[in-house]
C-alpha positions in Angstrom: 0.0 0.0 0.0 1.0 3.6 -0.7 0.0 6.9 0.9 -1.1 9.6 -1.4 -2.5 13.1 -1.1 -3.8 15.2 -4.0 -6.0 18.2 -4.6 -9.0 17.5 -6.8 -11.4 20.4 -7.8 -9.7 22.6 -5.1 -10.3 20.1 -2.3 -7.4 18.3 -0.6 -7.8 14.5 -0.3 -5.4 12.5 1.9 -3.2 11.2 3.0 -5.1 8.1 1.9 -3.8 4.5 1.7 -4.1 3.2 -1.8 -3.0 0.0 -3.5 -0.2 1.1 -6.0 -2.0 -0.8 -8.8 -5.3 1.1 -8.5 -6.1 3.1 -11.6 -7.1 6.7 -11.2 -10.5 6.1 -12.6 -11.2 3.5 -9.9 -9.7 5.8 -7.3 -12.0 8.7 -8.3 -15.1 6.4 -8.3 -14.4 4.1 -5.4 -12.4 6.2 -2.9 -13.9 9.7 -3.6 -17.3 9.0 -5.1 -16.4 11.3 -8.1 -18.2 9.3 -10.8 -18.3 11.8 -13.6 -15.1 10.6 -15.1 -16.1 7.7 -17.4 -14.4 4.4 -18.0 -14.6 3.6 -21.7 -12.1 1.4 -23.3 -9.7 0.7 -20.4 -6.7 1.1 -22.8 -6.3 4.9 -23.0 -7.7 5.0 -26.5 -11.2 6.5 -26.3 -10.3 9.5 -24.0 -13.6 9.3 -22.1 -11.6 9.1 -18.8 -9.6 12.3 -19.5 -9.0 14.7 -16.5 -7.0 17.9 -16.1 -3.6 18.1 -14.3 -2.8 21.7 -13.3 0.9 22.4 -13.5 2.8 24.7 -11.1 3.6 27.1 -14.0 -0.2 27.7 -14.5 -0.5 25.6 -17.6 -2.7 22.5 -17.8 -2.3 19.0 -19.3 -4.7 16.2 -19.6 -4.3 12.6 -18.7 -6.2 9.4 -19.3 -7.2 7.9 -15.9 -7.9 4.4 -17.1 -4.2 3.8 -17.8 -2.7 6.0 -15.0 -2.2 4.6 -11.5 -3.5 6.9 -8.8 -0.1 6.9 -7.0 1.5 8.5 -10.0 -0.6 11.6 -9.3 0.5 11.9 -5.6 0.9 15.6 -4.8 -0.8 16.8 -8.0 -3.6 19.3 -8.5 -6.3 17.9 -10.6 -9.7 18.8 -12.0 -12.5 16.5 -13.0 -15.9 17.1 -14.6 -17.4 17.7 -11.2 -15.2 20.8 -10.7 -16.2 23.0 -13.6 -19.7 24.3 -12.9 -20.2 27.2 -10.4 -21.9 26.1 -7.3 -23.5 27.9 -4.3 -22.7 27.2 -0.6 -25.1 24.2 -0.6 -23.2 22.6 -3.5 -26.0 23.3 -6.0 -25.0 24.1 -9.5 -25.9 27.8 -10.3 -23.9 28.2 -13.6 -22.3 25.9 -16.1 -18.7 26.4 -17.2 -18.5 28.1 -20.6 -17.4 24.8 -22.2 -20.3 23.0 -20.7 -22.6 25.8 -21.8 -21.3 25.7 -25.4 -21.8 21.9 -25.6 -25.4 22.2 -24.3 -26.2 25.1 -26.6 -24.9 23.1 -29.6 -26.5 19.8 -28.6 -23.0 18.4 -28.8 -23.7 15.1 -27.1 -26.3 12.4 -27.1 -25.5 9.6 -24.6 -22.9 11.7 -22.8 -20.4 9.0 -22.1 -17.6 10.8 -23.9 -18.6 14.3 -22.6 -16.5 14.5 -19.5 -13.4 13.7 -21.5 -14.3 16.2 -24.2 -15.1 18.8 -21.6 -11.9 18.4 -19.7 -9.7 18.5 -22.8 -11.6 21.6 -24.1 -11.3 23.4 -20.8 -7.5 22.8 -20.8 -7.3 23.8 -24.5 -9.1 27.1 -24.0 -7.1 28.0 -20.9 -3.8 27.2 -22.7 -4.9 29.3 -25.7 -5.5 32.2 -23.4 -1.9 31.8 -22.3 -0.6 31.3 -25.8 -3.2 32.6 -28.4 -3.3 31.4 -31.9 -4.3 33.1 -35.2 -8.0 32.8 -36.0 -7.3 30.9 -39.2 -5.6 28.2 -37.1 -8.6 27.5 -34.8 -10.1 24.6 -36.8 -6.7 22.9 -37.2 -6.0 23.2 -33.5 -9.4 21.8 -32.6 -8.9 18.8 -35.0 -5.4 18.2 -33.6 -6.4 18.5 -29.9 -9.7 16.5 -30.1 -9.0 14.0 -32.8 -8.3 11.1 -30.3 -11.5 11.5 -28.4 -14.0 8.8 -29.4 -17.7 9.5 -29.6 -20.0 6.8 -30.9 -23.1 9.0 -31.1 -22.6 12.4 -32.7 -20.0 12.3 -35.3 -18.0 15.1 -33.7 -19.4 17.9 -35.8 -21.4 19.5 -33.0 -18.5 19.2 -30.5 -16.1 20.8 -32.9 -18.6 23.5 -33.8 -19.1 24.3 -30.1 -15.4 24.4 -29.4 -14.7 26.7 -32.4 -17.5 29.1 -31.4 -16.2 29.1 -27.9 -12.5 29.7 -28.8 -13.4 32.5 -31.3 -15.6 34.2 -28.6 -13.1 33.8 -25.7 -11.1 37.0 -25.1 -7.4 36.4 -25.5 -7.6 32.9 -27.1 -7.0 34.2 -30.6 -5.0 37.0 -32.2 
């Protein structure tokens, strides 16, 4: 067993005793009851299990939790789908994150299994673009590059990509 501590959605968890072989998806579900991160393929291919890792320099990366052991993330600051919407003191959602709002407005998802992965990847993408903006004529290419590995069996991606493009183009500082 290993002891880990991590910050998830601005809440410190730990130290907790964890089997070193426990995958992060299972840790989120079974230890913390954070079930919004979806287990899809179990091989890191579909990206449904993607969460955000916040780096000390202010940038963000994403990881696939179905192939990452929880102990690897000891000491890290993470965000899951549960941490994006604005909540009140009672924990009730009062406003969706702009990425979530864009996906809802564009009817981007059907079954929703892939949505947490798409959302987390897009949140990190938009935040990183605000740190390092791109030319407007590069937006479509960047979306296709960043989201191409996410698997959705329902929608055909068009509505996800449209929502992300609209969001990036309307986000101050994301494009030059």
